[in-house]
C-alpha positions as CSV (number, residue, x, y, z in Angstrom):
1,M,82.8,75.9,114.1
2,F,80.5,77.5,116.6
3,I,80.6,75.7,120.0
4,G,79.0,78.3,122.2
5,K,81.8,80.9,122.0
6,L,81.2,84.5,122.6
7,V,81.1,86.8,119.5
8,F,84.4,88.5,120.6
9,A,86.1,85.1,120.9
10,Q,84.9,84.0,117.5
11,I,86.5,87.2,116.0
12,V,89.8,86.9,117.8
13,D,90.0,83.2,116.9
14,L,91.0,84.5,113.4
15,L,94.2,86.0,114.8
16,P,97.4,84.1,113.8
17,R,98.3,83.1,117.3
18,R,101.5,81.2,116.6
19,R,103.0,84.0,114.5
20,F,102.1,86.5,117.2
21,Q,103.9,84.4,119.8
22,T,106.9,84.4,117.5
23,L,106.9,88.2,117.6
24,V,106.5,88.1,121.3
25,S,109.5,85.8,121.7
26,R,111.6,87.9,119.2
27,Y,111.1,91.1,121.2
28,Q,110.8,89.4,124.7
29,G,107.4,90.9,125.2
30,D,106.5,88.5,128.1
31,Y,109.8,88.9,129.9
32,K,108.8,89.6,133.6
33,N,105.2,90.2,132.6
34,R,103.6,86.8,133.2
35,G,100.6,88.2,135.0
36,F,99.5,90.2,132.0
37,S,100.8,88.5,128.8
38,C,101.2,90.1,125.4
39,Y,98.2,88.2,124.2
40,D,96.1,89.5,127.0
41,H,97.4,93.0,126.2
42,L,96.4,92.5,122.5
43,L,92.9,91.2,123.2
44,T,92.3,94.0,125.7
45,M,93.3,96.7,123.1
46,I,91.2,95.1,120.4
47,F,88.3,95.0,122.8
48,A,88.9,98.7,123.6
49,Q,88.9,99.5,119.8
50,L,85.7,97.5,119.1
51,T,83.8,99.0,122.1
52,F,85.2,102.5,121.5
53,C,86.4,102.9,125.1
54,E,87.5,106.5,125.9
55,S,90.1,105.8,128.6
56,L,91.9,103.2,130.6
57,R,89.2,103.6,133.3
58,D,86.5,102.8,130.7
59,I,88.4,99.6,129.6
60,E,88.7,98.4,133.2
61,A,85.0,99.2,133.9
62,C,83.7,97.4,130.9
63,L,85.7,94.2,131.5
64,S,85.1,94.3,135.3
65,A,81.4,94.4,134.7
66,Q,81.5,90.9,133.2
67,P,84.3,89.1,135.2
68,A,82.8,85.7,134.5
69,Y,83.3,86.2,130.8
70,L,86.9,87.2,130.8
71,Y,88.2,83.7,130.5
72,H,85.7,83.1,127.6
73,L,86.9,86.3,125.9
74,G,90.4,84.8,125.9
75,I,91.8,87.1,128.5
76,R,93.6,85.2,131.3
77,G,95.3,88.0,133.2
78,N,93.8,90.6,135.5
79,V,93.0,93.8,133.6
80,R,93.7,96.9,135.6
81,R,94.2,100.4,134.3
82,S,97.6,100.6,136.0
83,T,98.7,97.3,134.5
84,L,97.5,98.3,131.0
85,S,99.2,101.7,131.3
86,D,102.5,100.1,132.3
87,A,102.2,97.6,129.4
88,N,101.5,100.3,126.9
89,E,104.6,102.2,128.0
90,S,107.1,99.3,128.4
91,R,106.2,96.7,125.8
92,N,107.9,96.9,122.4
93,A,105.5,98.4,119.9
94,R,107.2,96.4,117.1
95,I,105.3,93.4,118.4
96,F,102.0,95.0,117.5
97,E,103.4,96.5,114.3
98,G,104.5,93.1,113.2
99,L,101.1,91.6,113.8
100,A,99.5,94.5,111.8
101,Q,101.7,93.7,108.9
102,I,100.8,90.0,109.0
103,L,97.1,90.8,109.2
104,M,97.4,93.4,106.3
105,T,99.0,90.7,104.1
106,Q,96.3,88.1,105.1
107,A,93.4,90.5,104.5
108,R,94.8,91.6,101.2
109,G,94.9,88.0,99.9
110,L,91.2,87.6,100.6
111,Y,90.2,90.6,98.4
112,V,92.3,89.9,95.3
113,D,89.2,89.3,93.2
114,E,87.4,92.5,94.3
115,A,86.4,95.1,91.6
116,I,88.0,98.5,91.8
117,G,85.5,100.5,89.7
118,V,87.7,100.8,86.7
119,D,88.0,98.4,83.8
120,L,91.7,97.7,84.3
121,D,93.5,94.4,84.8
122,A,96.3,95.7,87.1
123,V,96.9,96.3,90.8
124,V,96.0,99.8,91.8
125,Y,97.2,101.5,95.0
126,A,96.2,104.9,96.5
127,F,98.8,106.6,98.7
128,D,98.2,109.5,101.1
129,S,98.7,110.6,104.7
130,T,96.5,111.9,107.4
131,T,97.5,114.1,110.3
132,I,96.3,113.4,113.9
133,S,96.5,116.5,116.1
134,L,97.9,116.1,119.7
135,C,98.4,118.3,122.7
136,L,101.9,119.6,122.8
137,A,102.0,119.7,126.6
138,L,101.1,116.0,126.8
139,F,103.0,114.8,123.7
140,P,106.2,116.9,123.5
141,W,108.0,114.2,121.5
142,A,105.6,114.8,118.6
143,K,106.2,118.6,118.2
144,F,104.8,119.8,114.9
145,R,104.5,123.5,115.2
146,R,105.3,126.1,117.8
147,N,102.1,125.4,119.9
148,K,101.0,122.1,118.3
149,A,101.9,118.4,118.3
150,A,100.9,115.9,115.7
151,I,101.6,112.5,114.1
152,K,101.1,111.3,110.6
153,L,99.9,108.1,109.1
154,H,101.3,107.5,105.7
155,T,99.1,104.9,104.1
156,L,99.1,102.8,101.0
157,I,95.9,100.9,100.3
158,D,95.0,98.3,97.7
159,L,91.8,99.4,96.0
160,R,90.7,95.7,95.8
161,G,88.9,95.8,99.2
162,N,90.5,99.1,100.4
163,V,92.9,97.1,102.5
164,P,96.1,98.9,103.8
165,T,99.3,97.3,102.5
166,F,101.8,99.8,103.9
167,I,101.6,102.2,106.9
168,L,104.3,104.5,108.2
169,V,103.8,106.3,111.5
170,S,105.8,109.5,111.7
171,T,105.7,112.9,113.5
172,G,103.8,115.8,111.9
173,K,107.1,117.4,110.7
174,T,107.8,114.6,108.2
175,H,107.0,115.8,104.7
176,D,104.7,113.5,102.7
177,V,107.2,112.9,99.9
178,M,109.7,111.4,102.3
179,A,107.4,108.5,102.8
180,L,107.9,107.5,99.2
181,D,111.4,106.4,100.1
182,S,110.0,103.7,102.3
183,L,107.7,102.2,99.6
184,T,108.6,99.0,97.9
185,I,107.6,99.7,94.2
186,E,105.7,96.9,92.5
187,A,106.3,96.5,88.8
188,G,103.2,96.9,86.6
189,A,101.1,98.5,89.5
190,F,99.5,101.9,89.4
191,Y,100.0,104.4,92.3
192,L,97.5,107.2,92.7
193,M,98.7,110.3,94.6
194,D,97.8,113.9,94.9
195,K,100.1,116.8,93.9
196,G,101.7,116.9,97.3
197,Y,103.8,113.9,96.4
198,I,105.3,115.5,93.3
199,D,109.0,115.1,93.5
200,Y,110.3,114.4,90.1
201,R,113.4,112.5,91.2
202,R,111.2,110.1,93.3
203,L,108.6,109.9,90.6
204,Y,111.3,108.8,88.2
205,G,112.0,105.9,90.6
206,F,108.5,104.6,89.7
207,A,109.4,104.7,86.0
208,T,112.7,102.9,86.5
209,A,110.9,100.2,88.5
210,C,108.4,99.7,85.6
211,A,105.5,101.0,87.7
212,Y,103.0,103.7,86.9
213,F,101.8,106.8,88.8
214,V,98.9,109.1,88.3
215,T,99.0,112.4,90.1
216,R,98.0,116.1,89.4
217,L,100.2,118.5,87.5
218,K,101.4,121.5,89.5
219,D,100.4,125.0,88.3
220,N,104.0,126.2,88.0
221,A,105.2,123.2,86.1
222,Q,107.5,124.0,83.1
223,Y,107.3,121.8,80.1
224,H,107.0,121.7,76.3
225,V,104.6,119.6,74.3
226,V,106.2,116.7,72.4
227,E,103.0,115.3,70.9
228,S,99.3,116.0,71.0
229,Q,96.8,113.1,70.7
230,E,93.1,113.2,69.8
231,A,91.0,114.0,72.8
232,D,87.7,112.4,73.6
233,K,85.5,115.5,74.2
234,A,82.4,113.4,75.0
235,A,84.3,111.8,77.9
236,G,85.3,115.1,79.3
237,I,88.9,115.0,78.0
238,L,90.0,118.5,76.9
239,C,93.5,117.6,75.8
240,D,95.8,114.6,75.8
241,Q,99.5,115.4,75.4
242,V,103.0,113.9,75.7
243,I,105.2,116.4,77.4
244,R,108.8,116.8,78.6
245,L,109.8,118.9,81.6
246,T,112.0,121.9,80.9
247,G,112.6,123.3,84.3
248,T,116.3,123.5,85.4
249,M,115.9,120.9,88.2
250,S,112.8,119.0,87.0
251,A,114.3,118.2,83.6
252,Q,117.3,116.7,85.3
253,D,115.3,114.8,87.9
254,Y,112.9,113.3,85.3
255,P,114.7,112.9,82.0
256,A,111.9,111.2,80.2
257,N,108.5,111.9,78.6
258,L,105.4,112.3,80.6
259,R,101.7,112.5,79.8
260,R,99.4,115.4,80.5
261,V,95.6,114.8,80.5
262,K,93.3,117.8,81.0
263,Y,89.8,116.7,82.2
264,R,86.6,118.4,83.1
265,D,84.3,116.5,85.4
266,P,80.8,116.4,83.8
267,D,79.1,116.2,87.2
268,T,80.8,119.1,89.0
269,G,82.4,121.0,86.1
270,D,85.7,121.0,87.9
271,L,88.9,121.1,85.8
272,Y,91.8,118.7,86.5
273,E,95.2,118.3,84.9
274,F,96.7,114.8,85.5
275,L,100.3,113.8,85.2
276,T,101.2,110.2,84.5
277,N,104.0,108.1,83.0
278,N,101.5,105.7,81.3
279,V,101.0,106.5,77.6
280,D,99.0,103.5,76.6
281,L,95.7,103.7,78.6
282,P,92.8,105.8,77.2
283,A,92.8,109.3,78.8
284,A,89.3,108.6,80.2
285,I,90.7,105.6,82.2
286,I,93.4,107.9,83.6
287,A,90.7,110.2,84.9
288,Q,88.7,107.4,86.3
289,L,91.7,106.0,88.1
290,Y,92.5,109.3,89.8
291,K,88.9,109.5,91.1
292,Q,89.5,106.2,92.9
293,R,92.2,107.9,94.9
294,W,89.4,109.2,97.1
295,Q,89.1,105.7,98.6
296,V,92.2,106.3,100.8
297,E,90.4,109.4,102.2
298,L,87.4,107.3,103.0
299,F,89.7,104.8,104.8
300,F,91.1,107.6,107.0
301,K,87.5,108.8,107.7
302,W,86.4,105.3,108.6
303,I,89.2,104.5,111.1
304,K,88.9,107.9,112.8
305,H,85.1,107.5,113.3
306,H,85.0,103.9,114.2
307,L,88.3,103.2,115.9
308,R,90.2,104.9,118.8
309,I,93.1,106.7,117.1
310,K,92.3,110.4,117.9
311,V,92.3,110.1,121.7
312,F,95.0,108.0,123.2
313,Y,95.3,105.9,126.4
314,G,98.9,106.9,127.0
315,T,101.1,109.9,126.3
316,T,104.4,108.2,125.5
317,E,105.4,107.5,121.9
318,N,105.4,103.7,122.5
319,A,101.9,103.8,123.9
320,V,100.6,105.8,120.9
321,R,102.2,103.4,118.5
322,I,100.7,100.4,120.2
323,Q,97.3,101.9,120.1
324,I,97.6,102.8,116.4
325,W,98.9,99.4,115.4
326,T,96.2,97.6,117.3
327,A,93.6,99.9,115.6
328,I,95.0,98.8,112.2
329,S,95.0,95.2,113.3
330,T,91.4,95.5,114.4
331,Y,90.4,97.0,111.0
332,C,92.2,94.1,109.2
333,L,90.7,91.6,111.5
334,L,87.2,92.9,110.7
335,A,88.0,92.7,107.0
336,I,89.2,89.1,107.4
337,A,86.0,88.2,109.5
338,R,83.8,89.7,106.8
339,K,85.2,87.2,104.3
340,H,85.5,84.3,106.7
341,F,81.9,84.5,107.7
342,G,80.6,85.3,104.2
343,L,79.1,88.7,105.1
344,D,77.8,91.1,102.5
345,H,77.3,94.0,104.9
346,D,79.7,97.0,104.7
347,M,82.3,97.6,107.4
348,H,80.2,100.3,109.1
349,Q,77.2,98.1,109.7
350,M,79.4,95.2,110.6
351,T,81.2,97.2,113.3
352,Q,78.1,98.7,114.8
353,T,76.4,95.2,115.0
354,L,79.4,93.5,116.6
355,R,79.9,96.3,119.1
356,L,76.5,95.5,120.6
357,H,76.9,91.7,120.7
358,L,80.5,91.1,121.8
359,F,79.3,89.2,124.9
360,A,76.6,87.2,123.1
361,K,76.9,83.5,122.5
362,T,75.7,83.6,119.0
363,P,77.3,82.5,115.7
364,V,78.6,85.7,114.1
365,F,77.0,85.1,110.7
366,T,73.5,84.8,112.3
367,L,73.9,88.4,113.6
368,F,73.7,89.6,110.0
369,S,71.0,87.2,108.8
370,E,67.9,88.7,107.4
371,K,65.9,85.5,108.2
372,T,63.4,85.6,111.0
373,S,64.1,83.7,114.2
374,N,63.7,79.9,114.3
375,Y,61.1,80.4,117.0
376,Q,57.6,80.0,115.7
377,H,54.5,80.8,117.7
378,N,52.3,77.8,118.4
379,D,48.6,78.7,118.1
380,D,47.7,75.4,119.8
381,C,49.5,76.0,123.1
382,N,47.8,75.8,126.4
383,Q,48.0,79.5,127.2
384,L,44.5,80.8,127.7
385,S,43.4,84.0,126.1
386,L,42.9,87.0,128.4
387,F,40.2,88.4,126.2
388,D,37.5,86.5,124.5
């Protein structure tokens, strides 16, 4: 209930405080750091994400400009850039990773009834990675190429609400297919991936786990056609075949039938060849499913434009991980707030509005109300007219 709290305080009230303190105790996050607790650290980083602060100096300046509001924001310690820098370097990043995992699970549960744009009664995931370039001189631990450093975010999102359910942070040298080994495969679910994830031994793991994948067939794939099915030309399906791999290694790695769907997009005229282990769905649904893989690209675009994960407040690996995990926590917290306050606005509009009103003492839901203000002009007031 709103009792005069600041907008920022209303948002962070949705954090699972007890579970966070359990993580702090597990990793001794507050050991010898009583002046600037882990919770102060978390709130400061979330504030920095929401206000898009560019540096530690910016964070200190923004919070110092409103010292009377720090207590009402929930921050009890003194926020100085040196203190925040030390905390980012020394505090265990697994504290913030654990919180992000909790918030991802919580947010996902709120969007289980969301539509995914395809007439399919199943859980659908999109899996991909994005590379964040870094300066090799400042981040030598993240060496990617000879003169370049980078990290990767391997991300699995649930298309019901586009909520991340799994994120792996690695260096740029880590190949995308390696991230598949860290996934927990859910039986009956669909996994959408581009052709960069084609590793037939790993894809066969989806089949043995009773899950389905939809990806694109590589141009050099060797196979023979086991069976051809009738293609729906009106839906853009050029062919629908059951195939079996014949390559020396591929046939050994995937010793079962696969399905090849050739599709021409009626809007762009582009030609696609899809590879899947599902033989029951109509070919048109397979094509529609792969189109939804683009949602993970939109997720990457959103967090890079609206949160601070391309420029970092520290150069150590620990500081980078803390900033990334607090960015993910901020995204999930906004997704939770969207449902909690019953907002119909998209995440972009929601973020921009909140960014301008973090210090306002206004109920969050009224910031997005289209109703006019309760104030009504009284024509019978005693104010005299300046002009007759």
